[in-house]
N, C-alpha and C positions, 0 to 999 in steps of 0.2 A: 504494500500500500504506500502511495506517495506520502511524503511528510505532511503536505498541506491537508490531504484527506484525513490522515491520522490525527492531526491537530484539530481539525474541524469536528471530528467525532468526539474528541476529548472535551472540547469546549461545549458541545451540545449536551454531553452528559453532566457537566458542571452546571449548565443552565437549568437543566431539568431538576437538579438537586438544590436549586436556589443557592448555588455557591459561586456563580459568576454572572455579572451583568456589566457589559462594557464593550470595549473595542480593542482589537489586536492588530498590530501592523508589524511586518518583518520586511526590511529592505536590505539589499546588498548593492552598494554603489547606486547606480541609476535604476536598478531592477527592483521590482516589487514582488516578493515571494508570497506574501499573505496579507490580506486586508479584509477582515470580517468583523461583524458585530453580533452581540448576543444580549438578550434580556431587554429590560424596559428603561427608557429615560424617565418615564412617569408610570409608576405602577398603578396609580389611581385611575388613569385614563388608558392604560395598556398601550402607550405610545412606545414603539420600539426604538432602541438605540440605532444610530446610523453613523456612517463614517464622518459626517459633518457635525455630529453631536459634540458639543463642548463639555468637557469634564473638568471638574475641580482637580487641580494637580497637587494640592497640599504643598509639601516641602520641595517639590520639583521647582517651584517658583524661585527658590534660592539660586538656581542657575541663572535666571534672568537678572537677579540682583547682582550676582557675581560679574556677569558680562557688563552691566551698567557701570559698576564700580571700576572695572578694568578700563572701560572706555574713557572714564574721567582721568584715570592715571595716564592713559595715552595722551590726553589733552593737557596734562600738566595741572589739572585742578585738584587732584589728590595724588598721594604717593603711597606705596606699600608701607612706608615707615611713618605715615601721618599719625600723630598721637590723637586718638579719637576724642577723648574727654576734653582736651584743649580746643580741638577744632570745633566741637559742638557746644563749647562753653558749659559743660556739665559740672556743676558745683554741688558740694555737699551730698555726694553719692558714694557708693562703695566701688565704683568703677575706677580701677587703677589708672593713673596718668601714663603708665607704661604700655597700656593696651594700644596696639596699632591696627591699621587696616588689615595688614597681613594676618595678625592674630585672629581678627574677626572672620576673615575669609576661610581660614584653615581650622576653625574650632579649637584654637589654642589660646584664646583670651583668658579663660578661667573665670569669666564673670558669671554671676548667678543667673540662672534662667527663670522665666516666669513659672515654668513647670519643669521640674527635674525629671525628664523622661527616663534617663539612665538609672534613676533610683526607683522607677516603677510608678511615678506619678502620672496621672492621666489628664490630658489637656481639657477634655470636656468637663471635668470636675471643677475647673477654674470658674466656670460660669454659673455655678450653683449659688454663689454669693454676689455676683456682679453681672448686670445685664449685658449680654454679648453685643446688643445693638448700640451700646454706649462707646464702643471702640471702632472707629471708622477711619481715623487719620493715624499716620505713623506715630506721631507724638503721644497719642492716647495710650500706647503700650507702656510708656516709660514708668509710670507708678508701679507697674507689676513686677519690676525687677531691679530698678536702679539702687535700691537700698538692701538688696539681698547680699549675704556674704559671698565672697568669691570661693570657688572650688579649689583653685590653685593660683600661684602667681603667673602672670602672662608668660607664655612660651615654655612653661614647665609641665605641660600635660596636653592631652588632646581629648576633649569631651564634647560630644555633639551639643550644639547650642543654637536654639532658635532666635533668641533675642540679640545675638551678635548681628544677625541680619537686619533686625530692626534698627540698630545703630548705623549699619551701612546704608539703610534706606534714608535715615535722617541726614547722613553725610551727603548722599546724592541730592537730597532736597536743598541742603545749604549751598552746595557747590554750584548747582544749576539754577537755583531759585525757581524750581518747578516742583509740582507734586510728583512724588515717586511714580505713581501709576501713569501720569502723563508722560514722564520721561521714558519709561519702559515702552509704552505704546509707540512713541515716535522713534526711538533710537534702537530698540531691540525688535519688537514685533514687526513694525513697518519695514525696517531695513532687512529683516530676515525673510520677508514675504509671508509672514504668519497672518494671513488675511482673516482668519476666523477666531483669533485669540483676543482676550481682553480681560478686564476686571469687571465682573458683573455683580451687582448687588443682589444678595439672596432674597431681599424683600421687594425687589422690582420684578417685572415680567420681562423675560427675554426669550427669544426663539432659540431652539436647538440647544438648550442647556439641560443637562441631565440632573435630576433631583437625587440627592444622596439618601439612601435608606438601607438599614441593616435588618436582617431577619430576626425575629424573636422565636425561639425554639423551645419546645417542651423537653422534659427529661429524656424522651425517646429520640430527640433530634428533629421532630416534625415542626415545620414552620406554622406558628399560630398567629402571626401578624408581622407587621413591618414598622420600624421606628424611623422617622425622618431625623435628619441631622440639623434642623434649622436653629436649634438652641445650643449647639455644640461648639461653635466658634464664631468669631466676628462675621458680620454679614457681607463683607467685601474683602477682596484680597489685599495683602500687605506684603512688605519686602521678604517675609519669611514663609509665606503660604498663601494659597488661594487664587492664583491666576487660573483662568479657564481656557483650555486649548483643545484642539482636536488632535487625534493621533498623527494625522498628516502634518500638522503644523509643528508638533514636537519633534518629529523626525526631521523635518526641514530645518528647524532651528539648529540641531546638532550638526547637520551636514554643512550649513552655512558657516557655523563657527569653525569647523574643521577645515573649511576651504579658506579661512583667513579673511572673511568678508566683514566681520564685525570688530575685529581687533587688529592691532599691528602684528607683524610676524613674531616679535619678541613676546608679546603677551598672549598671542594665540598658542605658542609653544608652552608658555608657563601654565595656561589654563588646562592644557592637555597633559600635564606632567604631575606625577605624585609629588607632594610637598613634605608631609610628615606622617609617621606611623600612627595609625588610629587604634588598631586592634590586631592581635596575633592569635591564631588558633592552630591546631594541628594541620588543618587543610589549607588555610589562607593566611596571608598577611594583607590586611586592609589598610590602605593609605589614603589620607585625606588630601584633596587638592583644593582649588579655589571653587568649592561647591560640589565637584565630582568626588566620588569614592572609587578607588582603584583596587582591584583584586589581583594579587600575585600568588602563584602556586608555590609549592615547596622548593622549587628550583629558582625562585625569584623571577619567574617569567610572568609578564603581564598577560592575564587571561582576558580580562574585560574591565571596563569602567562604567559607572552608572550614577544615576540619581533616582532616589525613590521618594515617595511621599505617602503619608497615611494620616487619616483623621476619621472621625465618625462619619460613616457613609461615603468614604473616599479612600481610594488607594490607586497608586500609579507608579510606573517605573519606566525609565529609558535605559537600556543597557547596550553598550557597544562592544563588539568583538573586533579589535584592531587587526588581527592577523587575517580575518576574513572580510573585513569592512562590512560587517553586518550590524544593523540597528534592530533592536527589538523594543517596541513601544506597546505597553499595556496600560490602559486607563479604565478605571472601574468606578461606578457609583455604589460600591459596597466596600466596607472597611477591610474585609478579608479577601477581596476579589482577586488580586494579582499575584499573591505570594506563592501558591502552589503552581499556577501556570508558568511563572517565569522560570522555575527550575525544570519544568517539563520541556520548555522551549530551549533552555540552556543545554540540556542533554542532547537534543536534536541538533543544535548548532555545532557543538564540539564533536559530534559524530560525523559532521560534514553533510547532514541531510539537506541543508539549504545552499550548499555550495553550487556555483554556476557550472 
């Protein structure tokens, strides 16, 4: 059985079990190997997902913030060694004056996060005591983390941090005198040809936007209902999360970056290069870059790099296999949607099932 047919059968089974709703795209250079959709953009109205459906990307948005930051470095408006607290005039906070743009981009700042996910805290719990609709602008996030104790001194560890990208967003706004979302629309989405992407308010009506929802199951695993994610995070995207894109636009974004069309050659190379060690296991060494995560095998050979995102009612991933020039894009309007499929596809890719 051809790999595409095998994968389609796999996704259909997941859809029937209410374990996947979303879109899948696999490309190799200019060739498209797989582009199919499953499940519902709206479960209430039984509206099917389509290839032009826009999905919340959660933390994949950090890639757009990274590119925007690096563009400003190219222009001389920021530098990797810019001291962020001084640049933003942040006073009377716990953010060290030693924290630089480089630290924020590589998760090595050590600043306290609004939710310490690496300690098991859950983001949606944050909004049980604070209305999520009160956080719409980048500066609205500041009270949630600027007085929290740091986890380590700048540059002396690597710990995934969402609010580091809030600070980068504020730096973008100060350097350009533009709203973060407007800057990204004009200088990342438009320049990359991402014609279907944007920041769409959850409480406004937009066409072709998937509604996030997760199944409620009984003890036997049967679905007894669905819970929407409308109270689980702020109602519009921010520098760390929440841009809405199609699978085609996300694939196009990475191809355009790789081709050097958004950054100078120096910073294009830096963006596609591992910077610091994030985590080591028996199987992988994971290294953080400027938004991307890089996976090296036991022989220190680069196998793939990626960016993933997860939130209530949202999961997504873009993974690139450099030796095969293959992109895998999975976007789902379910929290657990993409995690099993990405490793199924990973296996097919490394076996050469999608090679030309």
